[in-house]
Structure formats: structure tokens, C-alpha cells
mmCIF file of the N, C-alpha and C atoms, coordinates in Angstrom:
data_MODEL
# 
_entry.id   MODEL 
# 
loop_
_atom_site.group_PDB 
_atom_site.id 
_atom_site.type_symbol 
_atom_site.label_atom_id 
_atom_site.label_alt_id 
_atom_site.label_comp_id 
_atom_site.label_asym_id 
_atom_site.label_entity_id 
_atom_site.label_seq_id 
_atom_site.pdbx_PDB_ins_code 
_atom_site.Cartn_x 
_atom_site.Cartn_y 
_atom_site.Cartn_z 
_atom_site.occupancy 
_atom_site.B_iso_or_equiv 
_atom_site.pdbx_formal_charge 
_atom_site.auth_seq_id 
_atom_site.auth_comp_id 
_atom_site.auth_asym_id 
_atom_site.auth_atom_id 
_atom_site.pdbx_PDB_model_num 
ATOM 1   N N  . UNK A 1 1  ? 94.579 53.667 44.510  1.00 0.00 ? 1  UNK A N  1 
ATOM 2   C CA . UNK A 1 1  ? 94.549 52.421 43.796  1.00 0.00 ? 1  UNK A CA 1 
ATOM 3   C C  . UNK A 1 1  ? 93.156 52.074 43.273  1.00 0.00 ? 1  UNK A C  1 
ATOM 4   N N  . UNK A 1 2  ? 92.138 52.590 43.927  1.00 0.00 ? 2  UNK A N  1 
ATOM 5   C CA . UNK A 1 2  ? 90.784 52.296 43.474  1.00 0.00 ? 2  UNK A CA 1 
ATOM 6   C C  . UNK A 1 2  ? 90.497 52.928 42.118  1.00 0.00 ? 2  UNK A C  1 
ATOM 7   N N  . UNK A 1 3  ? 91.225 53.979 41.790  1.00 0.00 ? 3  UNK A N  1 
ATOM 8   C CA . UNK A 1 3  ? 91.024 54.648 40.513  1.00 0.00 ? 3  UNK A CA 1 
ATOM 9   C C  . UNK A 1 3  ? 91.469 53.746 39.366  1.00 0.00 ? 3  UNK A C  1 
ATOM 10  N N  . UNK A 1 4  ? 92.523 52.944 39.589  1.00 0.00 ? 4  UNK A N  1 
ATOM 11  C CA . UNK A 1 4  ? 93.009 52.045 38.539  1.00 0.00 ? 4  UNK A CA 1 
ATOM 12  C C  . UNK A 1 4  ? 91.979 50.991 38.165  1.00 0.00 ? 4  UNK A C  1 
ATOM 13  N N  . UNK A 1 5  ? 91.162 50.576 39.111  1.00 0.00 ? 5  UNK A N  1 
ATOM 14  C CA . UNK A 1 5  ? 90.107 49.598 38.835  1.00 0.00 ? 5  UNK A CA 1 
ATOM 15  C C  . UNK A 1 5  ? 89.116 50.184 37.831  1.00 0.00 ? 5  UNK A C  1 
ATOM 16  N N  . UNK A 1 6  ? 88.947 51.470 37.838  1.00 0.00 ? 6  UNK A N  1 
ATOM 17  C CA . UNK A 1 6  ? 88.040 52.147 36.914  1.00 0.00 ? 6  UNK A CA 1 
ATOM 18  C C  . UNK A 1 6  ? 88.731 52.518 35.604  1.00 0.00 ? 6  UNK A C  1 
ATOM 19  N N  . UNK A 1 7  ? 89.972 53.026 35.688  1.00 0.00 ? 7  UNK A N  1 
ATOM 20  C CA . UNK A 1 7  ? 90.651 53.554 34.503  1.00 0.00 ? 7  UNK A CA 1 
ATOM 21  C C  . UNK A 1 7  ? 91.128 52.479 33.535  1.00 0.00 ? 7  UNK A C  1 
ATOM 22  N N  . UNK A 1 8  ? 91.577 51.343 34.029  1.00 0.00 ? 8  UNK A N  1 
ATOM 23  C CA . UNK A 1 8  ? 92.086 50.296 33.134  1.00 0.00 ? 8  UNK A CA 1 
ATOM 24  C C  . UNK A 1 8  ? 90.979 49.745 32.230  1.00 0.00 ? 8  UNK A C  1 
ATOM 25  N N  . UNK A 1 9  ? 89.806 49.370 32.725  1.00 0.00 ? 9  UNK A N  1 
ATOM 26  C CA . UNK A 1 9  ? 88.753 48.912 31.809  1.00 0.00 ? 9  UNK A CA 1 
ATOM 27  C C  . UNK A 1 9  ? 88.283 50.002 30.841  1.00 0.00 ? 9  UNK A C  1 
ATOM 28  N N  . UNK A 1 10 ? 88.227 51.240 31.316  1.00 0.00 ? 10 UNK A N  1 
ATOM 29  C CA . UNK A 1 10 ? 87.803 52.335 30.435  1.00 0.00 ? 10 UNK A CA 1 
ATOM 30  C C  . UNK A 1 10 ? 88.804 52.517 29.305  1.00 0.00 ? 10 UNK A C  1 
ATOM 31  N N  . UNK A 1 11 ? 90.099 52.453 29.613  1.00 0.00 ? 11 UNK A N  1 
ATOM 32  C CA . UNK A 1 11 ? 91.106 52.621 28.570  1.00 0.00 ? 11 UNK A CA 1 
ATOM 33  C C  . UNK A 1 11 ? 91.084 51.453 27.590  1.00 0.00 ? 11 UNK A C  1 
ATOM 34  N N  . UNK A 1 12 ? 90.836 50.248 28.057  1.00 0.00 ? 12 UNK A N  1 
ATOM 35  C CA . UNK A 1 12 ? 90.733 49.096 27.156  1.00 0.00 ? 12 UNK A CA 1 
ATOM 36  C C  . UNK A 1 12 ? 89.514 49.212 26.250  1.00 0.00 ? 12 UNK A C  1 
ATOM 37  N N  . UNK A 1 13 ? 88.424 49.688 26.782  1.00 0.00 ? 13 UNK A N  1 
ATOM 38  C CA . UNK A 1 13 ? 87.212 49.863 25.969  1.00 0.00 ? 13 UNK A CA 1 
ATOM 39  C C  . UNK A 1 13 ? 87.435 50.943 24.912  1.00 0.00 ? 13 UNK A C  1 
ATOM 40  N N  . UNK A 1 14 ? 88.036 52.062 25.290  1.00 0.00 ? 14 UNK A N  1 
ATOM 41  C CA . UNK A 1 14 ? 88.297 53.129 24.328  1.00 0.00 ? 14 UNK A CA 1 
ATOM 42  C C  . UNK A 1 14 ? 89.293 52.687 23.261  1.00 0.00 ? 14 UNK A C  1 
ATOM 43  N N  . UNK A 1 15 ? 90.292 51.916 23.653  1.00 0.00 ? 15 UNK A N  1 
ATOM 44  C CA . UNK A 1 15 ? 91.236 51.377 22.677  1.00 0.00 ? 15 UNK A CA 1 
ATOM 45  C C  . UNK A 1 15 ? 90.558 50.424 21.707  1.00 0.00 ? 15 UNK A C  1 
ATOM 46  N N  . UNK A 1 16 ? 89.655 49.610 22.203  1.00 0.00 ? 16 UNK A N  1 
ATOM 47  C CA . UNK A 1 16 ? 88.894 48.694 21.339  1.00 0.00 ? 16 UNK A CA 1 
ATOM 48  C C  . UNK A 1 16 ? 88.002 49.440 20.369  1.00 0.00 ? 16 UNK A C  1 
ATOM 49  N N  . UNK A 1 17 ? 87.396 50.531 20.817  1.00 0.00 ? 17 UNK A N  1 
ATOM 50  C CA . UNK A 1 17 ? 86.563 51.348 19.933  1.00 0.00 ? 17 UNK A CA 1 
ATOM 51  C C  . UNK A 1 17 ? 87.416 51.987 18.845  1.00 0.00 ? 17 UNK A C  1 
ATOM 52  N N  . UNK A 1 18 ? 88.595 52.473 19.221  1.00 0.00 ? 18 UNK A N  1 
ATOM 53  C CA . UNK A 1 18 ? 89.500 53.048 18.228  1.00 0.00 ? 18 UNK A CA 1 
ATOM 54  C C  . UNK A 1 18 ? 89.963 52.021 17.215  1.00 0.00 ? 18 UNK A C  1 
ATOM 55  N N  . UNK A 1 19 ? 90.280 50.825 17.660  1.00 0.00 ? 19 UNK A N  1 
ATOM 56  C CA . UNK A 1 19 ? 90.686 49.754 16.751  1.00 0.00 ? 19 UNK A CA 1 
ATOM 57  C C  . UNK A 1 19 ? 89.540 49.363 15.826  1.00 0.00 ? 19 UNK A C  1 
ATOM 58  N N  . UNK A 1 20 ? 88.342 49.287 16.352  1.00 0.00 ? 20 UNK A N  1 
ATOM 59  C CA . UNK A 1 20 ? 87.185 48.948 15.525  1.00 0.00 ? 20 UNK A CA 1 
ATOM 60  C C  . UNK A 1 20 ? 86.932 50.023 14.473  1.00 0.00 ? 20 UNK A C  1 
ATOM 61  N N  . UNK A 1 21 ? 87.098 51.301 14.831  1.00 0.00 ? 21 UNK A N  1 
ATOM 62  C CA . UNK A 1 21 ? 86.910 52.380 13.862  1.00 0.00 ? 21 UNK A CA 1 
ATOM 63  C C  . UNK A 1 21 ? 87.972 52.324 12.778  1.00 0.00 ? 21 UNK A C  1 
ATOM 64  N N  . UNK A 1 22 ? 89.210 52.007 13.137  1.00 0.00 ? 22 UNK A N  1 
ATOM 65  C CA . UNK A 1 22 ? 90.276 51.888 12.144  1.00 0.00 ? 22 UNK A CA 1 
ATOM 66  C C  . UNK A 1 22 ? 90.015 50.722 11.202  1.00 0.00 ? 22 UNK A C  1 
ATOM 67  N N  . UNK A 1 23 ? 89.608 49.579 11.738  1.00 0.00 ? 23 UNK A N  1 
ATOM 68  C CA . UNK A 1 23 ? 89.312 48.431 10.879  1.00 0.00 ? 23 UNK A CA 1 
ATOM 69  C C  . UNK A 1 23 ? 88.113 48.710 9.978   1.00 0.00 ? 23 UNK A C  1 
ATOM 70  N N  . UNK A 1 24 ? 87.129 49.431 10.472  1.00 0.00 ? 24 UNK A N  1 
ATOM 71  C CA . UNK A 1 24 ? 85.989 49.805 9.638   1.00 0.00 ? 24 UNK A CA 1 
ATOM 72  C C  . UNK A 1 24 ? 86.434 50.680 8.472   1.00 0.00 ? 24 UNK A C  1 
ATOM 73  N N  . UNK A 1 25 ? 87.335 51.636 8.750   1.00 0.00 ? 25 UNK A N  1 
ATOM 74  C CA . UNK A 1 25 ? 87.798 52.518 7.682   1.00 0.00 ? 25 UNK A CA 1 
ATOM 75  C C  . UNK A 1 25 ? 88.622 51.755 6.654   1.00 0.00 ? 25 UNK A C  1 
ATOM 76  N N  . UNK A 1 26 ? 89.363 50.749 7.069   1.00 0.00 ? 26 UNK A N  1 
ATOM 77  C CA . UNK A 1 26 ? 90.109 49.931 6.105   1.00 0.00 ? 26 UNK A CA 1 
ATOM 78  C C  . UNK A 1 26 ? 89.169 49.123 5.222   1.00 0.00 ? 26 UNK A C  1 
ATOM 79  N N  . UNK A 1 27 ? 88.144 48.556 5.809   1.00 0.00 ? 27 UNK A N  1 
ATOM 80  C CA . UNK A 1 27 ? 87.202 47.725 5.044   1.00 0.00 ? 27 UNK A CA 1 
ATOM 81  C C  . UNK A 1 27 ? 86.347 48.547 4.095   1.00 0.00 ? 27 UNK A C  1 
ATOM 82  N N  . UNK A 1 28 ? 86.126 49.817 4.385   1.00 0.00 ? 28 UNK A N  1 
ATOM 83  C CA . UNK A 1 28 ? 85.305 50.667 3.528   1.00 0.00 ? 28 UNK A CA 1 
ATOM 84  C C  . UNK A 1 28 ? 86.139 51.510 2.571   1.00 0.00 ? 28 UNK A C  1 
ATOM 85  N N  . UNK A 1 29 ? 87.397 51.114 2.348   1.00 0.00 ? 29 UNK A N  1 
ATOM 86  C CA . UNK A 1 29 ? 88.285 51.730 1.351   1.00 0.00 ? 29 UNK A CA 1 
ATOM 87  C C  . UNK A 1 29 ? 88.464 53.229 1.547   1.00 0.00 ? 29 UNK A C  1 
ATOM 88  N N  . UNK A 1 30 ? 88.655 53.655 2.776   1.00 0.00 ? 30 UNK A N  1 
ATOM 89  C CA . UNK A 1 30 ? 88.860 55.073 3.046   1.00 0.00 ? 30 UNK A CA 1 
ATOM 90  C C  . UNK A 1 30 ? 90.252 55.541 2.657   1.00 0.00 ? 30 UNK A C  1 
ATOM 91  N N  . UNK A 1 31 ? 91.191 54.613 2.464   1.00 0.00 ? 31 UNK A N  1 
ATOM 92  C CA . UNK A 1 31 ? 92.576 54.974 2.170   1.00 0.00 ? 31 UNK A CA 1 
ATOM 93  C C  . UNK A 1 31 ? 92.977 54.588 0.754   1.00 0.00 ? 31 UNK A C  1 
ATOM 94  N N  . UNK A 1 32 ? 92.044 54.495 -0.166  1.00 0.00 ? 32 UNK A N  1 
ATOM 95  C CA . UNK A 1 32 ? 92.340 54.025 -1.513  1.00 0.00 ? 32 UNK A CA 1 
ATOM 96  C C  . UNK A 1 32 ? 93.064 55.056 -2.367  1.00 0.00 ? 32 UNK A C  1 
ATOM 97  N N  . UNK A 1 33 ? 92.583 56.276 -2.431  1.00 0.00 ? 33 UNK A N  1 
ATOM 98  C CA . UNK A 1 33 ? 93.079 57.258 -3.386  1.00 0.00 ? 33 UNK A CA 1 
ATOM 99  C C  . UNK A 1 33 ? 93.728 58.428 -2.659  1.00 0.00 ? 33 UNK A C  1 
ATOM 100 N N  . UNK A 1 34 ? 94.917 58.208 -2.124  1.00 0.00 ? 34 UNK A N  1 
ATOM 101 C CA . UNK A 1 34 ? 95.596 59.271 -1.393  1.00 0.00 ? 34 UNK A CA 1 
ATOM 102 C C  . UNK A 1 34 ? 96.182 60.315 -2.345  1.00 0.00 ? 34 UNK A C  1 
ATOM 103 N N  . UNK A 1 35 ? 96.658 59.902 -3.511  1.00 0.00 ? 35 UNK A N  1 
ATOM 104 C CA . UNK A 1 35 ? 97.223 60.840 -4.478  1.00 0.00 ? 35 UNK A CA 1 
ATOM 105 C C  . UNK A 1 35 ? 96.140 61.720 -5.092  1.00 0.00 ? 35 UNK A C  1 
ATOM 106 N N  . UNK A 1 36 ? 94.958 61.184 -5.306  1.00 0.00 ? 36 UNK A N  1 
ATOM 107 C CA . UNK A 1 36 ? 93.875 61.953 -5.899  1.00 0.00 ? 36 UNK A CA 1 
ATOM 108 C C  . UNK A 1 36 ? 93.472 63.133 -5.034  1.00 0.00 ? 36 UNK A C  1 
ATOM 109 N N  . UNK A 1 37 ? 93.446 62.935 -3.742  1.00 0.00 ? 37 UNK A N  1 
ATOM 110 C CA . UNK A 1 37 ? 93.097 64.033 -2.834  1.00 0.00 ? 37 UNK A CA 1 
ATOM 111 C C  . UNK A 1 37 ? 94.146 65.137 -2.878  1.00 0.00 ? 37 UNK A C  1 
ATOM 112 N N  . UNK A 1 38 ? 95.409 64.748 -2.982  1.00 0.00 ? 38 UNK A N  1 
ATOM 113 C CA . UNK A 1 38 ? 96.474 65.755 -3.030  1.00 0.00 ? 38 UNK A CA 1 
ATOM 114 C C  . UNK A 1 38 ? 96.376 66.582 -4.308  1.00 0.00 ? 38 UNK A C  1 
ATOM 115 N N  . UNK A 1 39 ? 96.101 65.951 -5.429  1.00 0.00 ? 39 UNK A N  1 
ATOM 116 C CA . UNK A 1 39 ? 95.991 66.695 -6.697  1.00 0.00 ? 39 UNK A CA 1 
ATOM 117 C C  . UNK A 1 39 ? 94.697 67.497 -6.766  1.00 0.00 ? 39 UNK A C  1 
ATOM 118 N N  . UNK A 1 40 ? 93.650 67.025 -6.145  1.00 0.00 ? 40 UNK A N  1 
ATOM 119 C CA . UNK A 1 40 ? 92.377 67.731 -6.160  1.00 0.00 ? 40 UNK A CA 1 
ATOM 120 C C  . UNK A 1 40 ? 92.480 69.073 -5.440  1.00 0.00 ? 40 UNK A C  1 
ATOM 121 N N  . UNK A 1 41 ? 93.321 69.146 -4.425  1.00 0.00 ? 41 UNK A N  1 
ATOM 122 C CA . UNK A 1 41 ? 93.510 70.402 -3.706  1.00 0.00 ? 41 UNK A CA 1 
ATOM 123 C C  . UNK A 1 41 ? 94.177 71.434 -4.600  1.00 0.00 ? 41 UNK A C  1 
ATOM 124 N N  . UNK A 1 42 ? 95.137 70.975 -5.415  1.00 0.00 ? 42 UNK A N  1 
ATOM 125 C CA . UNK A 1 42 ? 95.914 71.891 -6.239  1.00 0.00 ? 42 UNK A CA 1 
ATOM 126 C C  . UNK A 1 42 ? 95.195 72.321 -7.512  1.00 0.00 ? 42 UNK A C  1 
ATOM 127 N N  . UNK A 1 43 ? 94.223 71.548 -7.968  1.00 0.00 ? 43 UNK A N  1 
ATOM 128 C CA . UNK A 1 43 ? 93.552 71.892 -9.219  1.00 0.00 ? 43 UNK A CA 1 
ATOM 129 C C  . UNK A 1 43 ? 92.533 73.004 -8.992  1.00 0.00 ? 43 UNK A C  1 
ATOM 130 N N  . UNK A 1 44 ? 92.361 73.824 -10.016 1.00 0.00 ? 44 UNK A N  1 
ATOM 131 C CA . UNK A 1 44 ? 91.386 74.908 -9.934  1.00 0.00 ? 44 UNK A CA 1 
ATOM 132 C C  . UNK A 1 44 ? 90.040 74.413 -10.457 1.00 0.00 ? 44 UNK A C  1 
ATOM 133 N N  . UNK A 1 45 ? 88.995 74.731 -9.738  1.00 0.00 ? 45 UNK A N  1 
ATOM 134 C CA . UNK A 1 45 ? 87.656 74.361 -10.184 1.00 0.00 ? 45 UNK A CA 1 
ATOM 135 C C  . UNK A 1 45 ? 87.144 75.419 -11.146 1.00 0.00 ? 45 UNK A C  1 
ATOM 136 N N  . UNK A 1 46 ? 86.654 74.972 -12.295 1.00 0.00 ? 46 UNK A N  1 
ATOM 137 C CA . UNK A 1 46 ? 86.099 75.922 -13.259 1.00 0.00 ? 46 UNK A CA 1 
ATOM 138 C C  . UNK A 1 46 ? 84.700 76.357 -12.858 1.00 0.00 ? 46 UNK A C  1 
ATOM 139 N N  . UNK A 1 47 ? 84.062 75.578 -12.010 1.00 0.00 ? 47 UNK A N  1 
ATOM 140 C CA . UNK A 1 47 ? 82.694 75.903 -11.589 1.00 0.00 ? 47 UNK A CA 1 
ATOM 141 C C  . UNK A 1 47 ? 82.656 76.968 -10.497 1.00 0.00 ? 47 UNK A C  1 
ATOM 142 N N  . UNK A 1 48 ? 83.762 77.197 -9.849  1.00 0.00 ? 48 UNK A N  1 
ATOM 143 C CA . UNK A 1 48 ? 83.792 78.157 -8.747  1.00 0.00 ? 48 UNK A CA 1 
ATOM 144 C C  . UNK A 1 48 ? 83.754 79.584 -9.286  1.00 0.00 ? 48 UNK A C  1 
ATOM 145 N N  . UNK A 1 49 ? 82.930 80.456 -8.696  1.00 0.00 ? 49 UNK A N  1 
ATOM 146 C CA . UNK A 1 49 ? 82.891 81.843 -9.154  1.00 0.00 ? 49 UNK A CA 1 
ATOM 147 C C  . UNK A 1 49 ? 84.171 82.582 -8.799  1.00 0.00 ? 49 UNK A C  1 
ATOM 148 N N  . UNK A 1 50 ? 84.582 83.476 -9.668  1.00 0.00 ? 50 UNK A N  1 
ATOM 149 C CA . UNK A 1 50 ? 85.786 84.266 -9.442  1.00 0.00 ? 50 UNK A CA 1 
ATOM 150 C C  . UNK A 1 50 ? 85.407 85.671 -9.010  1.00 0.00 ? 50 UNK A C  1 
ATOM 151 N N  . UNK A 1 51 ? 86.186 86.227 -8.126  1.00 0.00 ? 51 UNK A N  1 
ATOM 152 C CA . UNK A 1 51 ? 85.959 87.622 -7.717  1.00 0.00 ? 51 UNK A CA 1 
ATOM 153 C C  . UNK A 1 51 ? 86.498 88.555 -8.784  1.00 0.00 ? 51 UNK A C  1 
ATOM 154 N N  . UNK A 1 52 ? 85.716 89.550 -9.145  1.00 0.00 ? 52 UNK A N  1 
ATOM 155 C CA . UNK A 1 52 ? 86.163 90.502 -10.166 1.00 0.00 ? 52 UNK A CA 1 
ATOM 156 C C  . UNK A 1 52 ? 86.104 91.898 -9.653  1.00 0.00 ? 52 UNK A C  1 
# 
């Protein structure tokens, strides 16, 4: 039972850190252009060297 006295506050602190990181990412517009990233993967870069 003594372990729970240690684990419960640690889990609450880690959960709070995770929530703070998620809210930070929302405020800094990390999820704005989800479609652009998907199309960027499929497009070919003309600047990239080709193997010949």
C-alpha cells in the first residue's frame, strides 16, 4: 500500500504534463494542415537527385 502513496501523485503529475503538452500543441497550430502533409509525402521533389 505504501507504493500507492508514491504512484498516484507521480501518475497525476505525468498526466498533467501530457495535458499541458497537448494544449501547447493546439495553441501553436500543430494540427492546422493535415491534408498538406499527406500530399507532400506523395509528391516528387524536383530538387532531389535521381540515381542513374
